[in-house]
N, C-alpha and C positions, 0 to 999 in steps of 0.2 A: 399310538396308531401308526401303522406303516402304510406307505403308498405302494401300489402294485401296477405294473405296466402290462399291456396286452399288445404284443407284437404279432406279426404273422407267424412267427415261429418261436417256440420256447419262451412264453411269457415269464417275466422275472420280477422280483421285488426290488424296489430301490431302498437303499439303506437310510431310512429317515425315522429313527426310533425315538419315541417319547417315553422316558422311564421315570416320570414324576411320582408314580404311585408308591413303589417301594422296590428295593432290591430283593425283598422277600415275597414278592408276588410275581406271577407270570405276566410279563408285559412284552410287547404291546397287547391290547385287547383284541384288535381286529385289523385287517388290511382291506384296502379299497383301491379302486383305480386312481392313480395319481401321477402317472408319467405321460408326458406329451398329451395333455388334455386341452382340447380346443374350448376356450372359455371367453366370456364377454370381457371387454377391456375398456379402460377409460379413454374417451375420445380426446382428452386434452393432454395425453402423455406424449410429449414431444420426443422422448428418448427412443421410442420405437417407430417414429414416423419418418419415412423416407422423404428427402427433400423434393418438394414439388408434388407430393402425393397427399391424399387425404389421410387423416388419422384413422388407424385401423379400429374396427369395432370388435375384433376378436384377436386373441393371442394364444399361442401354445405354451402352456405352463406345466411345471412338474413340482411335486413335493406334497407334503401333508396338507398344504393350503388347498390342494385340489382333491385329495382323498377325503378330507374332512367334510366337504359339502356333499359328497356321495353318501357318507354315513348319516349326516344330519338329515338329508332328504329321505333316506330310508327310515330313520327314526320318526320323522314327521308323517310318513305314510302309515307306519304301524300305529302311531298315536291317533290318526284320523279314523283308523279301522277299529281301534279299541281305546276310546277316550278315557276310560277309567284306569288304564294301566299306569303303573308308576314308572319313573325313569329307569329304575333297576330292572323291572320286568321287560321293558323295551330293550335295554342293553343285553339282557340274558337271551331274549328271542333272537337278536342279531348274532350274538356270539355262538349260541348252541346250534344254529343252522348254517354256519359258515362252511365254505368248501376248501379243501386242501388240494384240489385238482385244478390245473389250468385249462385254458380253452383248447389245448391240444390233447386233453384227456390223460395228462401225465402229471406227476407231482410238481408242485410249484417250485421254482428254482430262484436263487438269489441273482443279483446283477452279474456275478462272476460265473454263474452256471452251476453252482453247487445246489444240492437238494436243500430247500429251505426247511427250517424248523420252527417251532412255536416261538422261539426268540425272534424270528424274522416276521412272522405273520400273526402271532397270537393264536386265536381260535381258527383263523383262516381268512379267506376272502368273503366279503358279504354276499349274501344271496338275496336277490330282489324279490323272490317269491317265498323262500323258506321262512323268513322272519314273520310273515303274516300267518303262518301255521306252525308255531313252535311246539305245540302240544303241552309242554311243561316248561316252567321258568323258575329261575332262582331269584327270590326276593332278597335283596341286600338292603337292610334297614338302616335308619340313621344311627341306631344303637350299635349296629355292626361297625360302622365307620368310626364312631366314637371309641369303641373298644379297640379298634385298630390303633388309635393313638395311645390308648392305655397300654397295649401290648408293646408299643415302641418305647415306653418309659415315661410318657407324660402323665402327670397327675390330674385330678379332676379340676383343680383350680386353674391350671394352665390351659386345659381343654376348654373351659368356659370362656377364656380370653380368645382362643383360636376360633371357636365356633359360636354362632348366634343361635343355633338350633339345638342346644343341649336341653333335653327334657327335664322337667322339675323332678328332683330327687335322684337324678343320675349320679352314680359313683362308679369309679373304676372297679372291676372285679378284684377280689383279694389276691387271687392268683393271676398275675399278669406277666407274660414273658413273650419274646418274639416267636417262640415255638407255637403259640396259640393263634398267630396270624393265619395259619393254614386253615383254621376252623371257621373263619369268617365266611358267610354263605355267599360266596362269589362264583360266577360261572366258569371259573378255571381253578386249578389246584396247583400250589407250589409247595413242595416238601424239601426242606434243606436240612443239613447236618444228619443225613441218613447214613448210618454205618451198619456193619454186620452185628454190632453189639445191641442194637435196639430197633424196635419197630415204631412206626408213626401212625397214629390213629386219627382219621379225619372224618368229620360228619358234614353232610350236606342235606338240605331240605328242598324238595321240589314242589311246586304248586301246579295243580291241574288247571290249564286254561284252554283245553281243547274244545270245550263247549258241550261235549258229551259226557254224561255221568260215569258210565261204566267203561273202564279202559285198563288193560293190563300191559305193562311194559316189561320186556325181558332184557337181560343184561348181556352185553358184550364188552370184553376188556381187550384193549390193544396195548401191549407192553413189551419192552425188550426182555431178553432172557435173563438179564442181570437183576431183574426185579421180580418179586412175587407180590401180586396184588390180590387181596381178598376183600370181596364186597358182600355185605349182608344188609338186607335180604338180597336175593338174586332176582327177584321180580317185585314190581310195584303195582299193586292193584288199587286203582282209584274207583270210588263208587259215586262220586258227585263232583261237580265243577267247583273250583276254588279249594278243593281238599288239598291238604299238605301231608306229604309223607317224607320221612327221612331215611337215609341209608348211611352206613359206616364203611369207610375204606381203610384197610390196614396195609401199609407199605412196609415190606421187609426186603432185605438183600442178603445173600449168602456170602458176598465178598466183604472183606474188611472195609473197603472204601471204593466207591464208584470212581472209575478212572476219568469219567467226564459226566456232564449233565445229560440225563436221558429223558426221553419224551414218550408220551403215550396218551391214551384217552379212555374214558369210561362212557359207554354208549348205551342209552336206554331206547328201545324200539318197541312199537306196537305194529299193527298191520299196515299203518299208513305213515307214521311219523318217526323221525329219528332225532334224539336229543343227545348231542355230543359234548362232553366235558373234557377239555384238554388238561394234561398235567405235565409238570416237570419235576424230576427228582434229582437231588444233588447231595453229595457228601460234604460240600463246602459249608 
């Protein structure tokens, strides 16, 4: 998670990145307000108390310790609205409805003033209203996360030591490699080792949580000119709530090697809602 500040001019991100998930996944997941936050403070903290003055009840603090409560609070609000939703559905709702525009209606920038990328803010800055109406969500299951460990090279016996939630009968797929990590049903996509010699095929599955049965989502792709993105199908037609539909994404590039990591997004929209999935592609 990254923290984001809101100044009177040109809001920017503070560089506070947590990359515990993997170098092969797009991180951070999300950004939230976390710079110069007025927060409750311990009354017995003598270090910030001026001599002869009462201990302050509030303090101005910065960092992920401040951005995390914003996201936790938003997750709690979503959970209260939809008690049956899983943690992964709530995460997806928060990520897919995030904003990449600051409060000056301009692209979010870094602390140094450069245009921020998904490496800075993940899916974007949290939306306090969008997450309550995501339309579609990505469900990332326990098996997805266990397969993530398999793809990293862990065997079933080691995974059973690491995790207490291994389902009975679980075994690692016969074909396990780091290239398959991209196919975990996560709300973002990371494609690595992409060169002009080969394409990368990615599959994602979306669940309809909009509450209305019949809904058709159309496709929009935001991608740099160095990439060719093919998505099939180009529309998703849901006929009932909780229905799941999958789509395939093919990443190709005409250049032998991408000179730098590039970013884009896959967006599904109906007449009311927008579901955005950020991606990063790299030849590394």
